[in-house]
N, C-alpha and C positions, 0 to 999 in steps of 0.2 A: 719722411711725407711733410708738406707744407700746410700750413692754414687754411689755404682757399681749397685747398684738394679733403681735407676732413670738413670745413663748413659744407662742401657741396655734397660729400655722403650723409652727413647729419639732414641737411634739407632734403633729400632726398628719402631718405626714411622717413622722418615726418610726414612727409607727402604719402606715402605708401602707407603708413600707420593710419592717417584720416582718412584715407581713400580705404581701407577696409574697415574701419570702426564704421563709418555713414552705411558703406555698400552693402556689409553682412549684416549690421543690426537690423536695418530696413527688411530684411529679409523672413527675421523672425515674426510671425504673427500670432494674438491673442486673441482668441474670440470671445466677444461680449455674453453674458448667461442673463437671460432672463431670472428675475427674482424668484423666490420659493413661495412668497406671497403677495399680492397684489400692493405698489408702490404708488400712492397719489402724489400726484405734481400737479397746480395749476397758481393762475395770476387773475386778477380781478383789476379791470380798467378803471378809471374814474367815472366813466359814462356807463358802466356797471355790464360790459361785455365782459366775461370769462372766458379762457382756456383753461382745460384740464387735460392730462396725458394719467392714464391709469396703467404703468408695465405689469403683467398679468404673468404667470406660468405658463411653460409652455412657448414662449417667443410671441403671446398674444398681447397686444397693447391698442388700448380706447383712446380715443383722440376727441374729444367734446368741446363745441362752440356755441356760446349762447350771448346773442344780442337781444336785450329787452328793448331796443328802440324800434329794432324790426319785428319784435315778437317772434324771434328764431331762432331754434336749438339744432343744431347737427352735430352728426358723429360719425366716426367710422372704427370699424373693429378693423385691423391690423396686424399683417405677423410680420414682426421686424427681428431682423437679424443682421449682426455687423462684426465689426472687427476694431481693435482698439489700437488707436495710433501708436507709432512709435516714439518715444521719447530719447530725445538725446541729452540735451542740458538744458540749464535754467528751465526758459518756456519754450522751446523750440521741440515743435513735433514734427514727424511725418506722417501724412494720411494720404492713404493709397487707394482709389475704388474709382467706378464709372464715374465720368463727369469733373475728376478732378485733375486738371492739367500738369501744374509744378505742386505737388502734396506738401511742402516746409512751410508751414506757419510759428506765429507765436502764439500762444493761448494762453488766458489767465492761468496763473497760479492754483495749485489745489483743485486743477479740474482736467478729467481726463475725456479727448475726443474720440468717439465713435463711428464710423464712416456707417453707417445702416440703410439696409435695403427695405423699404416699408412696402410691402403688399396689400392691398385695400380689398379684405375679404367680405366684408359689408360694409353699407352706409344707411345712416337714416336721418331724415331732415323733415321737419316740421315747422309750417311758420311760411313767410314768404322772405323774398329774396334770392339772388344768385346764390349757388353753391360754393362754398370755401375748399371742400376736400377733392381729390381725384374721386374719379369715377370708380364703381367696383370692377376689379380686374387689373385695374392701373397699376403699376408698379414704380416707384422714386425711390430716392436717394439722398439722402441729407446726413449733414455731419452734425452730431447732436455733443453739445459738452456738459460731462456727468461732474456734479460737486458732489461734495458731502450732505447737502442740505439742499441743491437745487439742480434742475437740467436746464440748459438753453436749449431752444425749439423756435426755428425761423425767428432768430434775434430777439426772443423773448426768457426772460427768465423765471423758470416757474418754481415756484419754492415747496419742498415735501411737505406733506401733510399728513396727520393721524391716518392709519388705514382703518377703512369705514367698509366693512363687506356688505351692507345692506345697500348702501351707494352703488358700490361696485355690481350687488345683484343688480338693482333698479336700472343702472344703465345699460348693464348685459343684457338685460331682456327686452330691450328694444330691439335688440337686434334676432329676438325670437329663442334665445337662450339663456340660459345662465351656468353652463356647467363648465364653461372655459376657462374658469378662476380658481378650480381645483390644484 
């Protein structure tokens, strides 16, 4: 056997191994689980606007937006179900789902991407201005990045806050009930 023949077989073998690694690894899917107790994340802008997400048990999530300049508060109660992306190496992930054409992306280290299906169950709005969130019954898809102490939603990094059952119940009551956070 000559060197050229051996190198050809090694090259073919490496190609097959890489193809199987990438192809088969993306077949494994890990489902995102909602927390057992509410988890609150929020961000406040310099102009007073606040975005808050509260992940609750049973795949329920409240998303709230308030703008004191427009004297507006708006929120949705949504069902969020998703699956984690597939991690290959370094910061390379593959995320698959509706609306994603080529799912290979580089994400910040110490984060995990989750492709979420977001179904709006209830909607609340008080004040003036155009609605920010989708209508009741609408379904959207979005990739959220979960870090140890933060979550990225619509290009905003929301920081984890202390759990506040009174706040969760007060906000949940605006949708007509407070039994969804058990």
